[in-house]
gemmi code that builds the backbone of each chain (N, CA, C; Angstrom):
import gemmi

chains = {
    "A": [
        ("UNK", (-87.923, 175.471, 210.310), (-88.586, 176.773, 210.250), (-89.144, 177.138, 211.624)),
        ("UNK", (-88.474, 178.041, 212.338), (-88.884, 178.374, 213.689), (-90.020, 179.381, 213.708)),
        ("UNK", (-90.249, 180.118, 212.607), (-91.288, 181.138, 212.601), (-90.781, 182.409, 213.256)),
        ("UNK", (-91.510, 182.862, 214.279), (-91.144, 184.068, 215.017), (-90.661, 183.646, 216.401)),
        ("UNK", (-89.465, 184.046, 216.755), (-88.927, 183.710, 218.068), (-88.717, 184.984, 218.877)),
        ("UNK", (-88.882, 184.874, 220.187), (-88.717, 186.004, 221.087), (-87.886, 185.578, 222.289)),
        ("UNK", (-87.046, 186.481, 222.734), (-86.313, 186.270, 223.982), (-86.309, 187.556, 224.784)),
        ("UNK", (-86.360, 187.482, 226.113), (-86.579, 186.265, 226.900), (-88.054, 185.892, 226.953)),
        ("UNK", (-88.398, 184.785, 227.560), (-89.801, 184.400, 227.753), (-90.393, 185.087, 228.974)),
        ("UNK", (-89.593, 185.283, 229.989), (-90.035, 185.929, 231.223), (-88.958, 186.917, 231.665)),
        ("UNK", (-89.387, 187.985, 232.297), (-88.431, 188.956, 232.828), (-89.082, 189.733, 233.954)),
        ("UNK", (-88.317, 189.945, 235.027), (-88.752, 190.807, 236.116), (-87.745, 191.941, 236.222)),
        ("UNK", (-88.237, 193.159, 236.199), (-87.393, 194.345, 236.291), (-87.814, 195.177, 237.490)),
        ("UNK", (-86.891, 195.986, 237.961), (-87.230, 196.999, 238.944), (-87.491, 198.306, 238.205)),
        ("UNK", (-88.312, 199.142, 238.791), (-88.592, 200.452, 238.194), (-87.290, 201.181, 237.892)),
        ("UNK", (-87.192, 201.701, 236.674), (-86.014, 202.447, 236.264), (-84.974, 201.631, 235.510)),
        ("UNK", (-85.060, 200.321, 235.597), (-84.113, 199.489, 234.862), (-84.460, 199.504, 233.379)),
        ("UNK", (-83.467, 199.131, 232.585), (-83.693, 199.069, 231.143), (-83.528, 197.635, 230.661)),
        ("UNK", (-84.131, 197.344, 229.525), (-83.943, 196.039, 228.924), (-84.370, 196.084, 227.458)),
        ("UNK", (-83.902, 195.108, 226.716), (-84.254, 194.978, 225.309), (-84.889, 193.626, 225.076)),
        ("UNK", (-86.062, 193.646, 224.437), (-86.722, 192.416, 224.025), (-86.321, 192.136, 222.575)),
        ("UNK", (-85.923, 190.885, 222.333), (-85.444, 190.514, 221.014), (-86.507, 189.731, 220.249)),
        ("UNK", (-86.558, 189.942, 218.962), (-87.490, 189.224, 218.099), (-86.791, 188.919, 216.786)),
        ("UNK", (-86.995, 187.710, 216.283), (-86.436, 187.336, 214.983), (-87.435, 186.458, 214.242)),
        ("UNK", (-87.451, 186.600, 212.918), (-88.323, 185.759, 212.093), (-87.523, 185.190, 210.929)),
        ("UNK", (-87.872, 183.966, 210.560), (-87.134, 183.296, 209.478), (-88.030, 183.043, 208.279)),
        ("UNK", (-89.079, 183.838, 208.110), (-90.034, 183.650, 207.017), (-89.816, 184.654, 205.887)),
        ("UNK", (-88.733, 185.426, 205.970), (-88.420, 186.425, 204.948), (-89.530, 187.471, 204.817)),
        ("UNK", (-90.182, 187.773, 205.940), (-91.259, 188.763, 205.930), (-90.708, 190.176, 205.931)),
        ("UNK", (-91.448, 191.069, 205.265), (-91.024, 192.469, 205.221), (-91.404, 193.241, 206.481)),
        ("UNK", (-92.600, 192.967, 206.994), (-93.117, 193.777, 208.091), (-93.014, 193.054, 209.424)),
        ("UNK", (-92.695, 193.833, 210.446), (-92.621, 193.286, 211.797), (-93.290, 194.249, 212.754)),
        ("UNK", (-93.797, 193.707, 213.865), (-94.635, 194.478, 214.779), (-94.317, 194.115, 216.234)),
        ("UNK", (-94.522, 195.084, 217.096), (-94.505, 194.825, 218.530), (-95.850, 195.240, 219.117)),
        ("UNK", (-96.460, 194.310, 219.880), (-97.717, 194.551, 220.570), (-97.513, 194.325, 222.062)),
        ("UNK", (-98.398, 194.940, 222.831), (-98.542, 194.572, 224.224), (-99.975, 194.123, 224.451)),
        ("UNK", (-100.145, 193.170, 225.363), (-101.470, 192.665, 225.655), (-101.710, 192.743, 227.154)),
        ("UNK", (-102.741, 193.472, 227.518), (-103.125, 193.646, 228.909), (-104.553, 193.168, 229.095)),
        ("UNK", (-104.888, 192.670, 230.282), (-106.257, 192.180, 230.519), (-107.292, 193.251, 230.203)),
        ("UNK", (-108.287, 192.878, 229.418), (-109.370, 193.796, 229.098), (-109.032, 194.834, 228.050)),
        ("UNK", (-107.767, 194.858, 227.596), (-107.363, 195.895, 226.628), (-107.078, 195.311, 225.252)),
        ("UNK", (-106.986, 194.033, 225.143), (-106.666, 193.437, 223.856), (-105.216, 193.683, 223.467)),
        ("UNK", (-104.915, 193.413, 222.232), (-103.571, 193.635, 221.694), (-103.469, 195.070, 221.204)),
        ("UNK", (-102.455, 195.768, 221.647), (-102.258, 197.149, 221.200), (-100.886, 197.286, 220.554)),
        ("UNK", (-100.864, 197.941, 219.418), (-99.631, 198.075, 218.645), (-98.730, 199.135, 219.265)),
        ("UNK", (-97.479, 198.759, 219.515), (-96.520, 199.699, 220.091), (-95.741, 200.388, 218.958)),
        ("UNK", (-95.076, 199.603, 218.162), (-94.327, 200.071, 217.003), (-94.414, 199.021, 215.912)),
        ("UNK", (-94.186, 199.457, 214.688), (-94.079, 198.493, 213.612), (-93.022, 198.960, 212.624)),
        ("UNK", (-92.606, 198.015, 211.786), (-91.593, 198.287, 210.780), (-92.062, 197.657, 209.478)),
        ("UNK", (-92.341, 198.519, 208.504), (-92.853, 198.020, 207.228), (-91.757, 197.402, 206.371)),
        ("UNK", (-90.530, 197.799, 206.620), (-89.409, 197.235, 205.870), (-88.129, 197.531, 206.636)),
        ("UNK", (-87.079, 196.867, 206.230), (-85.778, 197.088, 206.875), (-85.408, 198.564, 206.803)),
        ("UNK", (-85.050, 199.126, 207.926), (-84.626, 200.522, 207.953), (-85.725, 201.514, 208.242)),
        ("UNK", (-86.965, 201.053, 208.357), (-88.070, 201.965, 208.660), (-88.807, 201.499, 209.904)),
        ("UNK", (-89.220, 202.448, 210.729), (-90.057, 202.140, 211.886), (-91.097, 203.243, 212.039)),
        ("UNK", (-92.241, 202.880, 212.585), (-93.309, 203.860, 212.812), (-94.007, 203.568, 214.120)),
        ("UNK", (-94.546, 204.618, 214.722), (-95.243, 204.474, 215.988), (-96.610, 203.842, 215.772)),
        ("UNK", (-97.002, 203.080, 216.776), (-98.345, 202.529, 216.785), (-99.214, 203.294, 217.756)),
        ("UNK", (-100.096, 202.567, 218.423), (-101.081, 203.180, 219.309), (-100.480, 203.615, 220.646)),
        ("UNK", (-99.504, 202.868, 221.170), (-98.973, 203.129, 222.512), (-97.446, 203.139, 222.515)),
        ("UNK", (-96.787, 204.097, 221.848), (-95.327, 204.062, 221.716), (-94.544, 204.658, 222.890)),
        ("UNK", (-95.229, 205.421, 223.746), (-94.493, 206.145, 224.792), (-93.781, 205.196, 225.740)),
        ("UNK", (-92.501, 205.481, 225.987), (-91.695, 204.681, 226.891), (-90.933, 203.556, 226.217)),
        ("UNK", (-91.068, 203.466, 224.887), (-90.419, 202.391, 224.128), (-89.622, 202.961, 222.958)),
        ("UNK", (-88.592, 202.206, 222.576), (-87.876, 202.466, 221.337), (-87.680, 201.147, 220.611)),
        ("UNK", (-87.516, 201.229, 219.309), (-87.338, 200.005, 218.528), (-86.168, 200.170, 217.573)),
        ("UNK", (-85.663, 199.016, 217.154), (-84.613, 198.982, 216.131), (-84.906, 197.838, 215.180)),
        ("UNK", (-84.949, 198.159, 213.893), (-85.044, 197.077, 212.880), (-83.616, 196.823, 212.424)),
        ("UNK", (-83.004, 195.857, 213.057), (-81.573, 195.611, 212.879), (-81.264, 195.126, 211.461)),
        ("UNK", (-82.120, 194.320, 210.924), (-82.003, 193.787, 209.563), (-83.371, 193.228, 209.213)),
        ("UNK", (-83.487, 192.530, 208.117), (-84.807, 192.057, 207.726), (-85.360, 191.057, 208.744)),
        ("UNK", (-84.515, 190.309, 209.393), (-84.952, 189.253, 210.298), (-85.293, 189.743, 211.702)),
        ("UNK", (-84.612, 190.792, 212.173), (-84.662, 191.114, 213.590), (-85.269, 192.479, 213.887)),
        ("UNK", (-86.083, 192.515, 214.951), (-86.768, 193.749, 215.350), (-86.786, 193.757, 216.872)),
        ("UNK", (-86.081, 194.703, 217.480), (-85.967, 194.700, 218.926), (-86.766, 195.842, 219.533)),
        ("UNK", (-87.200, 195.639, 220.780), (-87.970, 196.635, 221.518), (-87.214, 196.954, 222.796)),
        ("UNK", (-86.960, 198.235, 223.039), (-86.183, 198.621, 224.207), (-87.026, 199.464, 225.157)),
        ("UNK", (-86.927, 199.117, 226.437), (-87.495, 199.927, 227.503), (-86.320, 200.619, 228.185)),
        ("UNK", (-86.239, 201.922, 228.075), (-85.082, 202.655, 228.613), (-85.158, 202.800, 230.123)),
        ("UNK", (-86.339, 203.042, 230.648), (-86.525, 203.221, 232.084), (-87.878, 202.623, 232.441)),
        ("UNK", (-87.856, 201.359, 232.822), (-89.103, 200.610, 232.983), (-89.973, 201.207, 234.101)),
        ("UNK", (-91.274, 201.151, 233.871), (-92.266, 201.616, 234.838), (-93.273, 200.504, 235.098)),
        ("UNK", (-93.896, 200.482, 236.271), (-94.887, 199.422, 236.560), (-95.996, 199.347, 235.512)),
        ("UNK", (-96.319, 200.486, 234.885), (-97.365, 200.485, 233.849), (-96.959, 199.686, 232.611)),
        ("UNK", (-95.695, 199.333, 232.515), (-95.225, 198.550, 231.378), (-95.253, 197.047, 231.661)),
        ("UNK", (-95.743, 196.673, 232.827), (-95.995, 195.264, 233.115), (-97.047, 194.764, 232.139)),
        ("UNK", (-96.693, 193.750, 231.373), (-97.575, 193.306, 230.307), (-96.999, 192.046, 229.671)),
        ("UNK", (-97.735, 191.513, 228.710), (-97.210, 190.464, 227.844), (-96.924, 191.105, 226.491)),
        ("UNK", (-95.721, 190.941, 226.014), (-95.290, 191.558, 224.763), (-95.180, 190.498, 223.668)),
        ("UNK", (-95.832, 190.786, 222.551), (-95.784, 189.885, 221.401), (-95.136, 190.592, 220.218)),
        ("UNK", (-94.278, 189.868, 219.561), (-93.726, 190.292, 218.289), (-94.468, 189.530, 217.192)),
        ("UNK", (-94.667, 190.158, 216.051), (-95.339, 189.499, 214.934), (-94.670, 189.923, 213.633)),
        ("UNK", (-94.905, 189.137, 212.598), (-94.377, 189.507, 211.285), (-95.403, 189.154, 210.220)),
        ("UNK", (-95.314, 189.828, 209.089), (-96.175, 189.532, 207.952), (-95.433, 189.841, 206.669)),
        ("UNK", (-95.895, 189.220, 205.585), (-95.239, 189.419, 204.303), (-95.476, 190.840, 203.808)),
        ("UNK", (-96.637, 191.376, 204.110), (-97.066, 192.724, 203.750), (-97.372, 192.875, 202.274)),
        ("UNK", (-98.616, 192.569, 201.946), (-99.091, 192.779, 200.583), (-100.258, 193.750, 200.630)),
        ("UNK", (-100.091, 194.813, 201.413), (-101.116, 195.854, 201.455), (-102.282, 195.541, 202.349)),
        ("UNK", (-102.004, 194.947, 203.502), (-103.066, 194.790, 204.482), (-103.834, 193.504, 204.406)),
        ("UNK", (-103.488, 192.627, 203.459), (-104.233, 191.376, 203.367), (-103.499, 190.227, 204.023)),
        ("UNK", (-102.370, 190.543, 204.650), (-101.523, 189.466, 205.113), (-101.815, 189.012, 206.519)),
        ("UNK", (-101.632, 187.730, 206.710), (-101.686, 187.165, 208.043), (-100.473, 187.633, 208.829)),
        ("UNK", (-100.697, 187.989, 210.080), (-99.580, 188.254, 210.980), (-99.328, 187.002, 211.804)),
        ("UNK", (-98.056, 186.624, 211.876), (-97.654, 185.448, 212.647), (-96.983, 185.935, 213.924)),
        ("UNK", (-97.409, 185.372, 215.034), (-96.967, 185.856, 216.327), (-95.906, 184.959, 216.945)),
        ("UNK", (-95.000, 185.597, 217.677), (-94.062, 184.868, 218.501), (-94.724, 184.405, 219.788)),
        ("UNK", (-93.999, 183.670, 220.635), (-94.582, 183.096, 221.853), (-94.815, 184.095, 222.973)),
        ("UNK", (-94.254, 185.281, 222.870), (-94.495, 186.308, 223.877), (-93.415, 186.384, 224.945)),
        ("UNK", (-93.325, 187.566, 225.537), (-92.454, 187.818, 226.696), (-93.321, 188.368, 227.808)),
        ("UNK", (-93.286, 187.695, 228.948), (-94.062, 188.157, 230.091), (-93.159, 189.009, 230.973)),
        ("UNK", (-93.458, 190.304, 231.015), (-92.622, 191.263, 231.721), (-93.350, 191.788, 232.944)),
        ("UNK", (-92.665, 191.748, 234.071), (-93.182, 192.340, 235.303), (-92.214, 193.415, 235.750)),
        ("UNK", (-92.752, 194.613, 236.005), (-91.944, 195.717, 236.507), (-92.392, 196.029, 237.932)),
        ("UNK", (-91.464, 195.878, 238.860), (-91.810, 196.075, 240.285), (-91.558, 197.502, 240.725)),
    ],
    "B": [
        ("UNK", (-113.976, 205.621, 221.419), (-114.659, 204.401, 220.989), (-113.638, 203.442, 220.372)),
        ("UNK", (-113.664, 202.208, 220.879), (-112.770, 201.192, 220.349), (-113.159, 200.931, 218.903)),
        ("UNK", (-112.162, 200.777, 218.035), (-112.447, 200.613, 216.619), (-113.012, 199.248, 216.292)),
        ("UNK", (-112.646, 198.244, 217.070), (-113.155, 196.886, 216.871), (-113.745, 196.424, 218.204)),
        ("UNK", (-115.031, 196.091, 218.179), (-115.741, 195.749, 219.408), (-116.151, 194.284, 219.416)),
        ("UNK", (-115.937, 193.657, 220.550), (-116.377, 192.283, 220.752), (-116.963, 192.160, 222.146)),
        ("UNK", (-117.925, 191.267, 222.291), (-118.420, 190.937, 223.610), (-117.382, 190.063, 224.307)),
        ("UNK", (-117.015, 190.437, 225.532), (-115.921, 189.718, 226.202), (-116.305, 188.318, 226.652)),
        ("UNK", (-117.612, 188.046, 226.770), (-118.049, 186.725, 227.213), (-117.910, 186.556, 228.720)),
        ("UNK", (-117.830, 185.305, 229.222), (-117.648, 184.114, 228.404), (-118.922, 183.672, 227.691)),
        ("UNK", (-118.723, 183.136, 226.496), (-119.783, 182.505, 225.740), (-119.676, 181.011, 226.017)),
        ("UNK", (-120.713, 180.461, 226.570), (-120.698, 179.052, 226.946), (-121.622, 178.266, 226.027)),
        ("UNK", (-121.091, 177.242, 225.360), (-121.909, 176.390, 224.488), (-121.622, 174.937, 224.816)),
        ("UNK", (-122.615, 174.063, 224.674), (-122.362, 172.642, 224.922), (-121.604, 172.014, 223.766)),
        ("UNK", (-120.893, 170.964, 224.074), (-120.160, 170.232, 223.049), (-121.103, 169.807, 221.934)),
        ("UNK", (-120.668, 170.006, 220.690), (-121.471, 169.631, 219.529), (-122.350, 170.738, 219.007)),
        ("UNK", (-122.512, 171.803, 219.761), (-123.365, 172.918, 219.337), (-122.592, 173.885, 218.445)),
        ("UNK", (-123.326, 174.860, 217.895), (-122.694, 175.906, 217.090), (-122.383, 177.103, 217.986)),
        ("UNK", (-121.140, 177.552, 217.928), (-120.748, 178.770, 218.644), (-120.738, 179.918, 217.651)),
        ("UNK", (-121.344, 181.023, 218.032), (-121.420, 182.202, 217.164), (-120.730, 183.374, 217.846)),
        ("UNK", (-119.683, 183.855, 217.224), (-118.890, 184.954, 217.780), (-119.041, 186.160, 216.869)),
        ("UNK", (-119.273, 187.312, 217.464), (-119.555, 188.503, 216.667), (-118.570, 189.631, 216.937)),
        ("UNK", (-118.462, 190.493, 215.966), (-117.486, 191.583, 216.032), (-118.019, 192.730, 215.174)),
        ("UNK", (-117.929, 193.953, 215.664), (-118.275, 195.117, 214.849), (-117.057, 196.026, 214.745)),
        ("UNK", (-116.980, 196.777, 213.664), (-115.854, 197.671, 213.477), (-116.351, 199.033, 213.048)),
        ("UNK", (-115.580, 200.056, 213.345), (-116.052, 201.421, 213.109), (-115.414, 202.074, 211.892)),
        ("UNK", (-114.242, 201.573, 211.462), (-113.521, 202.217, 210.363), (-114.022, 201.685, 209.022)),
        ("UNK", (-114.746, 202.523, 208.289), (-115.347, 202.072, 207.036), (-114.323, 201.721, 205.970)),
        ("UNK", (-113.068, 202.191, 206.125), (-112.052, 201.869, 205.113), (-111.444, 200.489, 205.328)),
        ("UNK", (-111.783, 199.845, 206.424), (-111.241, 198.508, 206.679), (-111.615, 197.571, 205.540)),
        ("UNK", (-110.610, 196.828, 205.071), (-110.829, 195.943, 203.934), (-110.602, 194.478, 204.261)),
        ("UNK", (-109.763, 194.229, 205.254), (-109.384, 192.847, 205.567), (-109.721, 192.557, 207.021)),
        ("UNK", (-110.184, 191.330, 207.254), (-110.652, 190.982, 208.585), (-110.130, 189.593, 208.944)),
        ("UNK", (-109.794, 189.449, 210.198), (-109.134, 188.221, 210.642), (-109.737, 187.754, 211.954)),
        ("UNK", (-109.793, 186.454, 212.116), (-110.126, 185.845, 213.403), (-108.915, 185.055, 213.877)),
        ("UNK", (-108.478, 185.394, 215.083), (-107.377, 184.683, 215.722), (-107.913, 183.942, 216.939)),
        ("UNK", (-107.329, 182.802, 217.232), (-107.636, 182.051, 218.438), (-106.434, 182.146, 219.376)),
        ("UNK", (-106.713, 182.359, 220.646), (-105.633, 182.461, 221.619), (-105.967, 181.611, 222.835)),
        ("UNK", (-105.195, 180.562, 223.039), (-105.323, 179.760, 224.246), (-104.641, 180.505, 225.388)),
        ("UNK", (-105.091, 180.219, 226.601), (-104.562, 180.898, 227.782), (-103.050, 180.723, 227.878)),
        ("UNK", (-102.335, 181.815, 227.993), (-100.891, 181.769, 228.129), (-100.129, 181.555, 226.832)),
        ("UNK", (-100.854, 181.541, 225.724), (-100.216, 181.313, 224.417), (-100.378, 182.532, 223.519)),
        ("UNK", (-99.762, 182.465, 222.355), (-99.858, 183.573, 221.409), (-101.032, 183.361, 220.458)),
        ("UNK", (-101.524, 184.437, 219.848), (-102.634, 184.306, 218.894), (-102.218, 183.524, 217.646)),
        ("UNK", (-103.151, 182.741, 217.121), (-102.909, 182.022, 215.872), (-104.117, 182.241, 214.960)),
        ("UNK", (-103.848, 182.389, 213.667), (-104.905, 182.704, 212.725), (-105.857, 181.527, 212.524)),
        ("UNK", (-107.168, 181.828, 212.576), (-108.196, 180.838, 212.250), (-108.721, 181.080, 210.850)),
        ("UNK", (-109.122, 182.322, 210.579), (-109.744, 182.641, 209.305), (-109.393, 184.075, 208.923)),
        ("UNK", (-109.351, 184.324, 207.633), (-109.291, 185.677, 207.118), (-110.428, 185.824, 206.113)),
        ("UNK", (-110.968, 187.037, 205.982), (-112.050, 187.263, 205.036), (-111.939, 188.669, 204.509)),
        ("UNK", (-112.145, 188.827, 203.211), (-111.936, 190.121, 202.578), (-113.174, 190.614, 201.824)),
        ("UNK", (-114.080, 189.700, 201.473), (-115.257, 190.061, 200.675), (-116.528, 189.781, 201.452)),
        ("UNK", (-117.575, 190.517, 201.121), (-118.874, 190.269, 201.738), (-119.314, 188.829, 201.499)),
        ("UNK", (-119.962, 188.252, 202.499), (-120.475, 186.901, 202.351), (-119.836, 185.960, 203.341)),
        ("UNK", (-119.896, 184.688, 203.017), (-119.401, 183.640, 203.896), (-118.129, 183.025, 203.325)),
        ("UNK", (-117.288, 182.583, 204.227), (-116.092, 181.824, 203.842), (-115.973, 180.662, 204.816)),
        ("UNK", (-115.915, 179.462, 204.266), (-115.911, 178.272, 205.100), (-114.560, 177.582, 205.055)),
        ("UNK", (-114.154, 177.073, 206.204), (-112.926, 176.277, 206.289), (-113.131, 175.240, 207.374)),
        ("UNK", (-113.470, 174.027, 206.944), (-113.730, 172.970, 207.913), (-114.923, 173.295, 208.786)),
        ("UNK", (-114.730, 173.285, 210.089), (-115.845, 173.582, 210.999), (-116.060, 175.081, 211.204)),
        ("UNK", (-115.222, 175.896, 210.610), (-115.275, 177.339, 210.811), (-115.881, 178.048, 209.590)),
        ("UNK", (-116.754, 179.011, 209.856), (-117.299, 179.871, 208.806), (-117.186, 181.310, 209.263)),
        ("UNK", (-116.537, 182.132, 208.464), (-116.478, 183.562, 208.727), (-117.506, 184.250, 207.845)),
        ("UNK", (-118.160, 185.256, 208.401), (-119.164, 186.009, 207.659), (-118.812, 187.491, 207.756)),
        ("UNK", (-118.923, 188.175, 206.624), (-118.605, 189.605, 206.577), (-119.757, 190.369, 205.951)),
        ("UNK", (-120.149, 191.451, 206.599), (-121.172, 192.343, 206.073), (-120.628, 193.764, 206.202)),
        ("UNK", (-120.084, 194.275, 205.113), (-119.433, 195.599, 205.154), (-120.455, 196.710, 205.327)),
        ("UNK", (-121.644, 196.548, 204.806), (-122.667, 197.589, 204.945), (-123.045, 197.783, 206.408)),
        ("UNK", (-123.118, 196.693, 207.153), (-123.461, 196.758, 208.571), (-122.230, 196.792, 209.458)),
        ("UNK", (-121.073, 196.656, 208.856), (-119.795, 196.723, 209.565), (-119.700, 195.673, 210.664)),
        ("UNK", (-120.016, 194.452, 210.307), (-119.829, 193.403, 211.281), (-119.212, 192.163, 210.627)),
        ("UNK", (-118.516, 191.441, 211.470), (-117.871, 190.193, 211.089), (-118.268, 189.154, 212.129)),
        ("UNK", (-118.492, 187.942, 211.693), (-118.806, 186.898, 212.666), (-118.026, 185.633, 212.346)),
        ("UNK", (-117.915, 184.803, 213.342), (-117.254, 183.504, 213.201), (-118.185, 182.455, 213.787)),
        ("UNK", (-118.535, 181.460, 212.976), (-119.331, 180.341, 213.439), (-118.436, 179.121, 213.571)),
        ("UNK", (-118.566, 178.433, 214.682), (-117.834, 177.187, 214.888), (-118.872, 176.084, 215.031)),
        ("UNK", (-118.895, 175.188, 214.054), (-119.857, 174.074, 214.098), (-119.268, 172.919, 214.884)),
        ("UNK", (-120.155, 172.090, 215.450), (-119.715, 170.910, 216.192), (-118.617, 171.295, 217.196)),
        ("UNK", (-118.916, 172.258, 218.035), (-117.906, 172.774, 218.976), (-117.324, 171.654, 219.838)),
        ("UNK", (-116.023, 171.736, 220.028), (-115.302, 170.746, 220.827), (-114.656, 171.438, 222.037)),
        ("UNK", (-114.411, 170.685, 223.111), (-113.735, 171.301, 224.266), (-112.417, 171.966, 223.886)),
        ("UNK", (-111.739, 171.444, 222.868), (-110.472, 172.035, 222.426), (-110.668, 173.397, 221.760)),
        ("UNK", (-111.922, 173.762, 221.465), (-112.197, 175.094, 220.912), (-112.268, 176.151, 222.014)),
        ("UNK", (-112.253, 175.732, 223.268), (-112.312, 176.683, 224.379), (-111.056, 177.546, 224.359)),
        ("UNK", (-111.254, 178.824, 224.154), (-110.142, 179.767, 223.989), (-110.733, 181.161, 223.900)),
        ("UNK", (-109.879, 182.147, 223.755), (-110.321, 183.510, 223.466), (-110.160, 183.763, 221.975)),
        ("UNK", (-111.192, 184.295, 221.357), (-111.177, 184.558, 219.911), (-111.081, 186.062, 219.685)),
        ("UNK", (-110.058, 186.451, 218.953), (-109.774, 187.853, 218.685), (-110.178, 188.201, 217.259)),
        ("UNK", (-110.949, 189.245, 217.142), (-111.314, 189.778, 215.834), (-110.352, 190.922, 215.526)),
        ("UNK", (-109.926, 191.029, 214.280), (-109.014, 192.102, 213.899), (-109.392, 192.639, 212.531)),
        ("UNK", (-109.171, 193.931, 212.337), (-109.486, 194.576, 211.071), (-108.336, 195.491, 210.679)),
        ("UNK", (-108.068, 195.565, 209.380), (-107.051, 196.515, 208.928), (-107.659, 197.900, 208.885)),
        ("UNK", (-106.827, 198.865, 209.222), (-107.266, 200.254, 209.166), (-106.294, 201.053, 208.337)),
        ("UNK", (-105.921, 202.224, 208.846), (-104.991, 203.059, 208.100), (-103.607, 202.431, 208.074)),
        ("UNK", (-102.918, 202.614, 206.978), (-101.552, 202.112, 206.787), (-101.468, 200.602, 206.945)),
        ("UNK", (-102.579, 199.936, 206.671), (-102.608, 198.473, 206.720), (-102.292, 197.908, 208.092)),
        ("UNK", (-102.404, 198.702, 209.127), (-102.167, 198.175, 210.463), (-103.417, 197.463, 210.965)),
        ("UNK", (-103.194, 196.427, 211.735), (-104.301, 195.675, 212.309), (-104.753, 196.294, 213.613)),
        ("UNK", (-106.065, 196.393, 213.798), (-106.634, 196.770, 215.087), (-107.382, 195.563, 215.616)),
        ("UNK", (-107.087, 195.193, 216.848), (-107.698, 194.022, 217.458), (-108.815, 194.420, 218.407)),
        ("UNK", (-109.833, 193.570, 218.476), (-110.809, 193.674, 219.537), (-110.236, 193.067, 220.805)),
        ("UNK", (-110.972, 193.200, 221.890), (-110.479, 192.696, 223.172), (-110.687, 191.195, 223.335)),
        ("UNK", (-111.425, 190.587, 222.402), (-111.573, 189.137, 222.421), (-112.820, 188.656, 223.127)),
        ("UNK", (-113.329, 187.523, 222.671), (-114.457, 186.836, 223.299), (-113.971, 185.497, 223.809)),
        ("UNK", (-114.197, 185.255, 225.087), (-113.796, 183.967, 225.664), (-114.897, 182.945, 225.430)),
        ("UNK", (-114.536, 181.848, 224.795), (-115.478, 180.761, 224.494), (-115.190, 179.580, 225.410)),
        ("UNK", (-116.251, 179.066, 226.023), (-116.151, 177.861, 226.836), (-117.066, 176.804, 226.239)),
        ("UNK", (-116.512, 175.673, 225.870), (-117.299, 174.562, 225.355), (-117.418, 173.532, 226.466)),
        ("UNK", (-118.641, 173.297, 226.896), (-118.865, 172.431, 228.052), (-119.239, 171.019, 227.627)),
        ("UNK", (-118.850, 170.044, 228.454), (-119.120, 168.634, 228.146), (-120.566, 168.279, 228.435)),
    ],
}
model = gemmi.Model(1)
for chain_id, residues in chains.items():
    chain = gemmi.Chain(chain_id)
    for i, (resn, *xyz) in enumerate(residues, 1):
        res = gemmi.Residue()
        res.name, res.seqid = resn, gemmi.SeqId(i, " ")
        for name, pos in zip(("N", "CA", "C"), xyz):
            atom = gemmi.Atom()
            atom.name, atom.element = name, gemmi.Element(name[0])
            atom.pos, atom.b_iso = gemmi.Position(*pos), 0.0
            res.add_atom(atom)
        chain.add_residue(res)
    model.add_chain(chain)
structure = gemmi.Structure()
structure.add_model(model)
structure.setup_entities()
């Protein structure tokens, strides 16, 4: 049982480049989330998916797109990276029983945009 | 105004002492509350969840919830150096999404 996995662990991009962060979970969870974590800002929700085929914006969605490929996988795409997107990105999943569920986090992707 | 507020610290306590971490929230509809621990360079991991007013104990950890005053706290008894980490408070809000505080850094000194 790997839990939540993320690839890559580290990435350096130049401004304007694009990339996709991958996330997968093997816990049969319905809900999946993408967060970014910046110093002094805490974890902020970018997008989430309550179930396969649905996605919704979180607190900071601008500059990102997501795809819920199937129940296991939820990807985050940066179409044209900007230095402001330098951050640590965490994917999480939960069973989703109406807000009482624990969210389990992946190991994170450390992204630097030059 | 941030929906979940925490003192950033660092909170420094000697080994063996009780560490008290506090959190306030602004959304009165919040029903579920969580404490996560995050070591430097690692991902958050759940320590405690609490849904009802009062205390909930799990080993050396006790979570306390007071919905009338809109605060949540985490007590760590017999603090150990391995407890040194950042503790994140989180509360559910609209659409069952979690809102996190910015975290309190705890340092347990020898």
